[in-house]
C-alpha atoms as one frame of an Amber mdcrd trajectory, in Angstrom:
protein
  17.461 -46.035 -18.052  13.464 -44.688 -19.238  13.678 -43.007 -22.319  12.436
 -39.908 -21.562  13.140 -36.617 -23.572  15.035 -35.105 -20.790  17.923 -38.312
 -21.064  17.301 -38.917 -24.756  18.914 -35.055 -25.035  21.418 -36.179 -22.428
  23.067 -38.745 -24.027  23.521 -37.337 -27.152  27.096 -35.307 -27.693  27.186
 -31.485 -27.589  27.607 -31.069 -30.923  24.599 -33.146 -32.295  21.997 -29.961
 -30.009  20.882 -26.796 -30.725  22.719 -24.321 -28.903  19.799 -23.539 -27.026
  19.721 -26.716 -25.099  23.754 -27.402 -24.429  25.027 -28.819 -21.279  26.434
 -25.572 -20.294  22.726 -24.072 -20.939  20.837 -27.102 -19.479  19.074 -25.821
 -15.918  21.065 -27.015 -13.161  19.337 -30.493 -11.550  16.299 -29.580  -9.563
  17.635 -29.130  -5.574  20.898 -28.004  -6.458  20.089 -24.026  -7.584  21.267
 -21.948  -4.514  17.926 -19.461  -3.449  20.286 -16.554  -3.735  20.592 -17.606
  -7.529  16.676 -18.560  -8.152  15.733 -14.827 -10.115  12.554 -16.492 -12.623
  11.933 -14.248 -15.081   8.081 -13.953 -15.973   6.659 -15.240 -18.876   3.231
 -12.926 -18.581   3.077 -10.486 -20.924   0.536  -7.879 -19.542   0.435  -4.459
 -20.311   2.667  -1.916 -18.188   2.188   1.598 -17.260   5.045   3.321 -16.066
   3.777   6.368 -14.635   6.868   8.868 -14.397   5.014  11.691 -12.606   2.595
  11.544  -9.935  -1.201  12.402 -11.030  -1.279  15.387  -8.185   0.902  17.351
  -5.814   2.779  14.651  -2.957   3.164  15.955   0.394   5.532  12.824   1.297
   5.160  12.233   5.062   7.775   9.710   6.271  11.096  10.777   5.526  14.868
  10.875   6.857  15.963  13.416   4.064  18.346  15.431   6.355  20.195  12.057
   6.082  22.069  13.651   3.934  23.781  15.647   6.228  24.985  13.504   8.485
  24.552  13.336  12.042  23.082  16.463  14.012  25.033  19.028  11.128  23.478
  21.807   8.966  23.468  22.934   5.698  26.251  25.045   6.169  28.414  22.888
   8.386  27.848  19.428   5.500  30.476  18.547   3.117  29.821  19.904  -0.645
  29.085  16.747  -1.880  25.797  16.556   0.894  24.957  19.829  -0.153  24.942
  19.032  -3.840  22.574  16.004  -2.761  19.968  17.633  -1.529  20.365  19.639
  -4.250  19.839  16.569  -6.488  16.633  15.506  -4.298  15.035  18.336  -5.102
  15.077  18.487  -8.501  13.569  14.779  -8.489  10.926  16.574  -6.225  10.151
  19.006  -8.950  10.486  16.083 -11.546   7.628  13.523  -9.744   5.360  16.241
  -8.833   6.816  16.035  -4.871   5.778  19.676  -3.146   6.964  18.992   0.243
   9.264  16.210   2.008   8.582  15.508   6.230  12.038  14.891   7.159  10.339
  13.026  11.039  13.648  11.987  12.437  15.172  15.793  13.178  16.155  14.955
  16.475  15.533  17.615  18.990  17.528  20.319  20.801  20.109  22.131  19.072
  19.851  18.917  16.763  16.628  20.060  15.504  17.399  23.366  15.252  20.555
  22.870  12.788  18.069  20.822  10.904  15.462  23.325  10.441  18.069  25.510
   9.459  20.089  23.316   7.435  16.770  22.411   5.232  15.432  25.899   4.665
  17.820  26.048   1.954  15.188  25.359  -0.118  12.238  27.116   1.060   8.899
  25.350   2.093   9.728  21.987   0.573  11.069  20.373   3.478   9.221  20.318
   7.056  10.610  18.070  10.416   9.554  16.853  13.548  10.799  16.203  16.637
  12.014  13.216  18.583  12.051  12.339  21.933  14.618  12.314  24.384  14.441
   8.752  25.859  17.465   8.912  27.336  16.500  11.413  30.277  13.562   9.387
  30.759  14.750   7.931  34.616  15.370  11.790  35.413  13.220  13.147  38.284
  10.018  15.377  36.512  10.959  13.951  32.868   7.412  13.766  31.782   7.107
  17.583  32.566   9.974  18.463  31.475   9.305  16.162  27.644   6.229  17.558
  27.683   8.011  21.715  27.809  10.946  20.333  25.266   7.536  19.455  22.475
   5.710  23.007  23.517  10.059  24.311  22.499  10.263  21.978  19.660   7.097
  23.568  17.764   8.545  27.232  18.539  11.229  26.175  16.875   9.658  25.347
  13.985   8.774  21.464  14.096   5.360  19.986  12.538   4.978  16.330  14.447
   6.650  14.521  16.884   8.126  10.748  15.235   7.754   7.974  17.747  10.560
   5.501  16.597   9.564   1.654  17.361  12.425   2.032  19.419  10.087   2.528
  22.106   8.708  -1.122  23.164  12.078  -2.624  21.549  14.832  -1.123  22.539
  14.365   1.600  24.767  15.591   0.293  28.999  14.755   1.754  32.164  18.498
   1.311  32.777  19.923   2.208  29.655  20.965  -0.798  28.362  19.886  -3.158
  30.891  16.975  -4.149  32.632  13.078  -4.301  31.392  11.918  -2.555  28.194
   9.741   0.465  28.166   6.607  -0.082  27.438   4.820   1.835  25.234   1.524
   3.243  27.005   3.770   3.808  29.919   1.708   6.442  31.206   5.474   8.593
  32.409   4.862   9.770  28.477   1.389  10.429  29.355   1.782  14.317  29.303
   3.633  14.727  26.012   0.985  12.714  24.167  -1.393  15.324  25.710   1.181
  18.509  24.413   0.873  17.064  21.296  -2.511  17.257  20.835  -3.035  20.451
  22.851  -0.635  22.062  20.040  -1.974  20.957  17.287   1.376  18.408  16.249
   0.387  15.140  14.623   2.370  12.290  16.058   3.866  10.151  14.055   4.346
   6.620  15.211   5.997   3.836  14.753   5.322   0.978  17.150   6.965  -2.949
  16.203   8.128  -4.479  12.525   5.870  -6.663   9.948   4.937 -10.313  11.413
   7.184 -12.298  10.360  10.401  -9.985  12.313   8.386 -11.903  15.409   8.569
 -15.398  13.574  11.420 -17.850  13.489  13.837 -17.101  10.732  13.250 -20.778
   8.742  12.261 -21.891   6.092   8.290 -21.318   6.856   9.795 -17.069   7.270
   8.370 -15.298   4.295  11.067 -12.769   4.529  13.661 -15.406   4.784  16.174
 -13.442   2.198  15.456 -10.269   4.079  16.269 -11.039   7.600  19.121 -13.350
   6.257  20.612  -9.959   4.933  19.323  -7.910   8.262  19.225 -10.839  10.819
  19.407  -7.894  13.800  15.792  -6.616  12.334  14.375 -10.076  14.216  12.540
  -8.940  17.289  12.002 -13.028  17.733  12.790 -14.644  21.532  15.007 -13.326
  24.197  12.932 -10.688  26.062  10.697  -8.747  23.692   6.946  -8.721  23.294
   5.142 -10.238  20.690   4.006  -8.518  18.114  -0.070  -8.170  19.212   0.797
  -6.675  22.702   2.893  -3.795  21.234   0.315  -3.488  18.544  -1.974  -2.957
  21.587   0.154  -0.952  23.805  -0.008   1.452  21.390  -3.770   1.541  20.560
  -3.798   2.028  24.558  -2.366   5.479  24.012  -4.114   6.423  21.150  -7.293
   5.720  22.886  -6.428   7.145  26.226  -5.474  10.370  23.871  -8.789  11.230
  22.100  -7.441  14.883  21.213  -4.048  14.069  19.830  -3.608  13.082  16.460
  -2.266  10.020  15.655  -0.420   8.739  12.189   0.263   5.371  12.548   3.039
   4.222  10.017   3.225   1.597   7.774  -0.234   1.231   7.402  -0.558   0.677
  11.020   2.396  -2.023  10.454  -0.265  -4.669  10.131  -0.839  -4.244   6.473
  -0.658  -8.209   6.574  -4.406  -8.265   8.095  -6.197  -5.113   6.521  -9.412
  -6.208   8.654  -7.272  -5.370  11.838  -6.407  -2.366  10.920 -10.224  -1.539
   9.939 -11.452  -2.124  13.094  -9.390   0.766  14.553  -9.497   2.806  12.750
 -13.401   2.414  13.076 -12.700   2.428  16.965 -10.323   5.408  17.075 -10.821
   8.442  15.047  -7.941  10.290  15.676  -5.927   7.109  14.279  -4.809   7.727
  10.523  -1.989   5.448   9.350   0.358   6.258   6.076   1.445   3.737   3.153
   5.331   3.748   3.773   7.814   0.681   2.737   4.104  -1.258   2.830   3.379
  -1.250  -1.094   4.674  -4.927  -1.039   2.321  -5.712   1.312  -0.923  -4.306
   0.132   0.030  -4.921  -3.974  -0.555  -8.615  -3.369  -3.801  -7.844  -2.371
  -4.467  -5.279  -4.524  -8.934  -5.448  -4.045  -8.743  -6.225  -0.551  -6.206
  -2.897  -0.162  -8.793  -0.943  -3.113 -11.102  -1.292  -0.864  -9.539  -0.654
   2.353  -8.273   2.783   0.210 -12.394   3.299  -0.463 -13.380   3.192   2.864
 -10.689   5.075   5.006  -9.907   7.748   1.776 -10.095  10.882   4.525  -6.875
   8.870   6.411  -4.126   7.380   4.974  -1.453   9.634   3.551   1.201   9.122
   1.332   4.499   8.495   2.703   7.846   6.013   1.612  10.276   5.935   4.826
  12.355   7.143   1.843  16.207   7.734   3.172  18.913   8.677   1.255  21.635
   6.260  -0.042  19.506   3.993   1.659  20.892   1.050  -0.998  21.056  -2.070
   1.967  17.155  -1.070   1.934  15.790  -0.785  -2.090  12.520  -0.399  -1.056
  13.775   3.561   0.726  16.849   4.510  -1.358  15.775   7.955  -2.231  15.800
   7.899  -6.052  12.725   8.955  -8.583  12.080   4.620  -9.122  11.338   4.270
  -5.960   8.417   6.840  -5.930   7.329   5.388  -9.678   6.634   2.150  -8.234
   4.535   3.899  -5.659   2.764   6.028  -8.347   2.706   2.525 -10.675   0.873
   1.105  -7.793  -1.723   3.669  -7.044  -2.418   5.015 -10.200  -2.472   2.095
 -12.348  -4.187  -1.961 -12.782  -1.374  -3.200 -13.735  -0.541  -7.079 -12.760
   2.444  -8.463 -11.522   5.102  -5.946 -10.792   7.960  -5.340  -8.019   7.438
  -3.443  -5.367  10.741  -1.749  -5.786  13.376  -1.276  -7.842  15.600  -3.661
  -7.433  16.935  -7.165  -8.948  15.922  -9.237  -5.426  13.281  -8.620  -3.715
  13.857  -7.070  -1.045  11.507  -8.037   1.572   9.840 -10.989   0.413   9.792
 -13.318  -3.265   6.115 -11.983  -4.455   5.490  -8.752  -6.970   2.479  -7.320
  -6.438  -0.684  -5.730  -8.924  -1.773  -1.477  -8.800  -5.311  -0.557  -7.174
  -5.980   2.016  -9.880  -7.073   4.737  -7.554  -9.366   7.283  -8.590  -9.007
  10.864  -9.042 -11.261  12.047  -5.882  -9.027   9.025  -3.760  -5.663   9.810
  -5.357  -5.546  13.609  -4.332  -6.317  12.948  -0.643  -3.942  10.528  -0.561
  -0.804  12.334  -2.422  -2.277  16.143  -0.938  -4.367  16.741   0.993  -5.088
  14.718   3.482  -1.588  15.443   5.352  -2.707  19.004   4.641  -5.328  19.112
   6.418  -3.274  17.565   9.596  -0.808  19.943   9.050  -3.079  22.954   8.096
  -1.666  23.501   4.780  -4.482  25.047   2.248  -5.938  22.080   0.001  -5.572
  21.626  -3.448
């Protein structure tokens, strides 16, 4: 055996070794450590600037805060625990400098009315968007009915229209069977037009991260995430490709130039900011928000900062915050989650976690801050959303 340092150490009795190199503390042999158990600690010594409170007031345009009530319940109908959870969120909002949250999944009809009424317990802090009724698409006269329903939703207090990724990936012609309904199906044209005429922004989520459309194998950079949530994969079966889904969405945006579209999750293509840049240049009615995507933006900080500088008037602050979403730590509505965003946007810190979790929730990387100037911060945090919603600018 070649007399290497490691072999010499292993040949000595444990009593002869310092405590730091006893057999119990020696690293496992190469290839024997399970990936789930691999949690390396960075040896870098770099400046840290934790940001407890946002520098400017915030409108978070992407939350699901209505979830504290449970499905379809108002504050009056909610158990005492839910009312207490909502009150706690308001306290956190005050500490974090979050002025308003948009509850995007507000449902429709009576459900929307209950959410709006329930959230009014804290005046001015929460707003709700309405959602289309996909289950009615096969009924005669659906297109006209849905357009009128959007009008009724605004009269009830809705501030926008939320379109989940279900459109394109889940909604089918015959319930659970039949072909998937396309995002650019012409049956929805009256709805898109109605939103534009009523001044309601459309918050649209189309597709998902690129890795969700590739095999779950050793080459997939989100292997951990998909291993924990295999049902998030849209690879195979009869799912469209991601480029086709995004093309469907973009055709809708192009066909309805008088309607404002806020494409959630950096238009769901932060992996390719050059392509998102091309879309924003082509479609002046397109905006983007950054919810649950600082993990992508923060690992390309120089390109991301240029993106913010180029589109400082069309990028909105969002988080996808969901109460009690501990299985998705980058979205769990807590101060720690928000503070990751503040650090990314306000500092130039290097190599830090993009979510408050010991195990990377999306991929095994860390991020870098982009240190935006005050002029851009104020727009991203508040004014860009305020302009779309008709609020007074700060």
